C-alpha positions as CSV (number, residue, x, y, z in Angstrom):
1,X,-12.8,-0.8,8.0
2,X,-10.2,2.1,6.6
3,X,-6.3,2.3,7.4
4,X,-5.9,4.2,10.4
5,X,-4.6,7.6,9.4
6,X,-1.5,7.0,11.3
7,X,-0.7,4.4,8.8
8,X,-1.5,5.9,5.2
9,X,0.8,7.5,3.1
10,X,-0.2,11.0,1.9
11,X,1.5,14.0,0.0
12,X,2.2,14.1,-3.6
13,X,6.7,14.4,-1.6
14,X,5.7,11.0,-0.4
15,X,4.6,9.5,-3.3
16,X,7.1,10.8,-5.4
17,X,9.8,9.7,-3.0
18,X,8.5,6.2,-3.0
19,X,8.8,6.2,-6.8
20,X,12.2,7.1,-7.1
21,X,13.7,5.5,-4.0
22,X,11.9,2.1,-3.8
23,X,12.3,-1.6,-4.9
24,X,9.7,-3.1,-6.8
25,X,7.9,-6.3,-6.7
26,X,5.8,-6.9,-9.4
27,X,2.9,-9.5,-10.3
28,X,0.1,-10.1,-12.9
29,X,-2.7,-7.8,-10.9
30,X,-0.1,-5.5,-8.6
31,X,2.9,-4.0,-8.4
32,X,4.9,-3.4,-5.0
33,X,6.9,-0.4,-4.5
34,X,9.1,-0.6,-0.9
35,X,11.5,2.2,0.0
36,X,12.5,2.9,3.6
37,X,10.8,5.3,5.6
38,X,12.0,9.5,5.0
39,X,10.3,11.1,8.1
40,X,11.9,14.7,6.9
41,X,9.1,14.7,3.8
42,X,6.2,14.1,7.0
43,X,7.2,16.9,9.0
44,X,4.8,19.0,7.7
45,X,1.8,16.7,9.0
46,X,2.2,17.3,12.5
47,X,2.2,13.7,13.1
48,X,6.0,13.3,14.8
49,X,5.6,10.6,17.3
50,X,4.4,8.2,14.3
51,X,6.6,9.8,11.5
52,X,9.2,6.4,11.1
53,X,6.8,3.8,11.2
54,X,5.6,1.5,8.2
55,X,3.1,3.5,5.9
56,X,1.0,2.0,3.4
57,X,-1.1,3.6,0.7
58,X,-3.3,1.7,-2.3
59,X,-3.7,3.1,-5.7
60,X,-5.8,1.8,-8.5
61,X,-5.8,3.3,-11.5
62,X,-9.0,4.5,-13.6
63,X,-7.6,2.0,-16.5
64,X,-9.4,-1.1,-13.7
65,X,-12.6,0.7,-13.6
66,X,-13.9,4.3,-14.0
67,X,-16.3,4.3,-12.0
68,X,-15.1,5.2,-8.2
69,X,-17.5,2.9,-6.4
70,X,-15.5,0.1,-7.8
71,X,-12.3,1.6,-7.3
72,X,-13.1,2.1,-3.7
73,X,-14.7,-1.5,-3.4
74,X,-11.3,-3.3,-4.2
75,X,-9.5,-0.7,-1.9
76,X,-11.5,-1.5,1.1
77,X,-11.0,-5.0,0.1
78,X,-7.4,-5.2,0.2
79,X,-7.0,-2.5,3.3
80,X,-9.3,-5.3,5.3
81,X,-7.3,-7.7,4.1
82,X,-4.1,-5.8,5.1
83,X,-5.5,-5.4,8.3
84,X,-6.6,-8.2,9.4
85,X,-3.0,-10.2,8.8
86,X,-1.0,-7.2,10.4
87,X,0.6,-7.6,13.4
88,X,1.6,-5.2,15.7
89,X,5.5,-6.2,15.9
90,X,5.9,-5.1,12.1
91,X,4.3,-1.2,13.1
92,X,7.5,-0.1,13.7
93,X,9.1,-1.1,10.6
94,X,10.8,2.0,8.6
95,X,9.5,1.1,5.5
96,X,6.7,3.1,3.1
97,X,4.8,0.9,0.2
98,X,2.8,1.6,-2.5
99,X,0.4,-1.1,-4.1
100,X,-0.6,-0.3,-7.6
101,X,-2.9,-2.0,-9.1
102,X,-2.4,-2.8,-12.9
103,X,-5.1,-2.3,-15.5
104,X,-7.2,-5.6,-16.3
105,X,-10.2,-8.2,-15.5
106,X,-9.0,-9.4,-12.7
107,X,-10.5,-6.9,-9.7
108,X,-13.8,-9.2,-10.2
109,X,-11.9,-12.0,-8.7
110,X,-11.5,-11.5,-5.4
111,X,-9.3,-14.5,-4.6
112,X,-7.1,-14.2,-7.4
113,X,-6.3,-10.3,-6.0
114,X,-6.4,-11.3,-2.5
115,X,-3.7,-13.9,-3.4
116,X,-1.1,-12.2,-5.5
117,X,-1.5,-9.2,-2.7
118,X,-0.4,-12.2,0.0
119,X,2.2,-13.5,-2.6
120,X,4.1,-10.0,-2.9
121,X,3.4,-9.0,1.1
122,X,6.1,-12.0,1.7
123,X,8.2,-11.4,-1.5
124,X,8.5,-8.0,-0.5
125,X,9.8,-9.5,3.3
126,X,7.3,-7.1,5.3
127,X,5.9,-9.7,6.7
128,X,7.4,-13.3,7.6
């Protein structure tokens, strides 16, 4: 199950904004970058009703795996876990989240991957 379009963080200006204005949370496998939403950046996407809502992007480097199939599989695992544990009350939080998966051999261990993902979500304060 993929993320709904209204939840996806997209556009190079939004990524630049998140990189420059974020609070970073580091783990062994991944890094979270959480920034306050900036709806002015997304006005060009014509989704005015959901500009200030929570949005997420999951990026996986080619250093993790050269094969796009593997990177997409990891992305789907993280998205599915996120959607299963995401409640509607968190949807209106005005934050953008960028998840970067670091290079390493941990991507084969689904349990470690999801444990760290959950740990960083709670550490960032997005979910209680």
